[in-house]
C-alpha positions as MATLAB code, in Angstrom:
seq = 'MEEEDEFVADVDEHVTIKGNRCKAIVETWRHLSFRENGALCHTPPYGLRFYREDKLLFETTICWECHNFNIPEFDEESGQIRMLLVGFDDDHNSRKLLKQLMEALPLRKPKNKDLKR';
ca = [
       0.000    0.000    0.000;
       1.076    3.549   -0.527;
       1.741    5.480    2.668;
      -1.139    7.903    2.241;
      -3.570    4.983    1.849;
      -2.560    3.253    5.064;
      -4.896    3.261    8.028;
      -2.855    3.701   11.171;
      -4.340    3.205   14.607;
      -2.945    3.188   18.091;
      -2.925   -0.210   19.748;
      -3.526    0.110   23.481;
      -3.300   -3.574   24.364;
      -3.249   -6.964   22.752;
      -4.086  -10.475   23.818;
      -3.517  -13.865   22.223;
      -6.638  -16.003   22.280;
      -6.226  -19.763   21.954;
      -8.118  -22.977   22.491;
     -11.869  -23.107   23.013;
     -12.235  -19.334   23.361;
     -10.532  -18.879   19.978;
     -12.699  -21.560   18.382;
     -15.831  -19.842   19.709;
     -14.775  -16.459   18.266;
     -13.947  -18.014   14.882;
     -17.296  -19.810   14.854;
     -19.148  -16.571   15.612;
     -17.152  -14.755   12.894;
     -18.221  -17.409   10.379;
     -21.872  -16.791   11.264;
     -21.813  -13.035   10.633;
     -24.165  -11.905    7.867;
     -22.055   -9.916    5.414;
     -23.409   -7.185    3.154;
     -22.273   -4.239    1.094;
     -20.746   -1.515    3.199;
     -22.792    1.542    4.062;
     -21.426    4.114    6.507;
     -17.768    5.032    6.515;
     -16.975    6.130   10.056;
     -14.776    3.049   10.727;
     -13.662    3.680   14.296;
     -12.664    0.145   15.223;
     -12.301   -0.770   18.883;
     -10.796   -4.129   17.896;
      -8.424   -5.522   15.333;
      -8.175   -9.241   14.716;
      -5.450  -11.440   13.303;
      -6.288  -15.031   12.470;
      -3.350  -17.458   12.445;
      -2.892  -21.117   11.645;
       0.243  -22.259   13.429;
       2.621  -19.312   12.844;
       1.112  -18.274    9.486;
      -1.048  -15.134    9.347;
      -4.206  -16.002    7.405;
      -6.236  -12.824    7.733;
      -6.245   -9.541    9.614;
      -8.857   -6.859    9.925;
     -10.235   -4.061   12.071;
     -13.907   -4.091   13.074;
     -16.243   -1.146   13.710;
     -19.560   -1.680   15.491;
     -20.695    1.919   14.888;
     -20.859    1.573   11.101;
     -20.876   -2.264   11.147;
     -17.974   -2.910    8.851;
     -14.495   -4.392    8.689;
     -11.683   -4.050    6.197;
     -10.040   -6.630    3.974;
      -7.150   -6.266    1.555;
      -8.000   -6.265   -2.140;
      -5.538   -6.357   -5.040;
      -6.202   -3.647   -7.642;
      -5.098   -5.108  -10.979;
      -4.982   -1.705  -12.704;
      -2.637   -0.057  -10.220;
      -0.894   -3.201   -9.008;
      -1.476   -1.979   -5.453;
      -3.243   -3.480   -2.488;
      -6.062   -1.348   -1.119;
      -8.367   -1.812    1.814;
     -11.976   -2.648    1.049;
     -14.688   -2.069    3.655;
     -17.245   -4.864    3.974;
     -20.411   -4.510    6.025;
     -22.062   -6.901    8.436;
     -25.562   -6.952    9.902;
     -26.228   -5.614   13.385;
     -27.711   -8.855   14.646;
     -27.322  -11.495   17.348;
     -24.048  -12.807   15.905;
     -22.351   -9.409   15.644;
     -23.391   -8.555   19.203;
     -22.160  -11.972   20.344;
     -18.774  -11.360   18.685;
     -18.429   -7.982   20.394;
     -19.292   -9.578   23.751;
     -16.726  -12.346   23.203;
     -14.020   -9.813   22.351;
     -14.914   -7.610   25.324;
     -14.645  -10.622   27.629;
     -11.197  -11.441   26.217;
      -9.966   -7.836   26.254;
     -12.237   -5.229   27.891;
     -12.309   -1.813   26.242;
     -10.663    1.019   28.113;
     -12.437    4.289   28.739;
     -11.021    7.193   26.677;
      -8.310    9.199   28.422;
      -8.818   12.283   26.275;
      -9.483   15.276   28.543;
     -11.493   16.923   25.763;
     -14.187   14.274   26.138;
     -15.078   15.487   29.637;
     -17.772   18.138   29.793;
];
């Protein structure tokens, strides 16, 4: 990707999820109902990397405000990789995935002083 096209986010914490908890998250991910993307806010509280052994299979960031995640897509015309936003339905499975992720790594409250009123 070209530098200006990269999405850069701060990572506050990370956790490695293995075993049954990992299997449950993967199973929930597989049951998401995907759709064309709508809104473009994309303020992801979580990023996921799926591995098999030591090989990275897939990585993405997920936003529950606009209900989308990004995936890499190869642009044949430019020869570049760009990020494509894909939507998912706000349903039982997406709420279940958020709950599973929050149990594995709870979200922190913002530290930004400007958010206080």
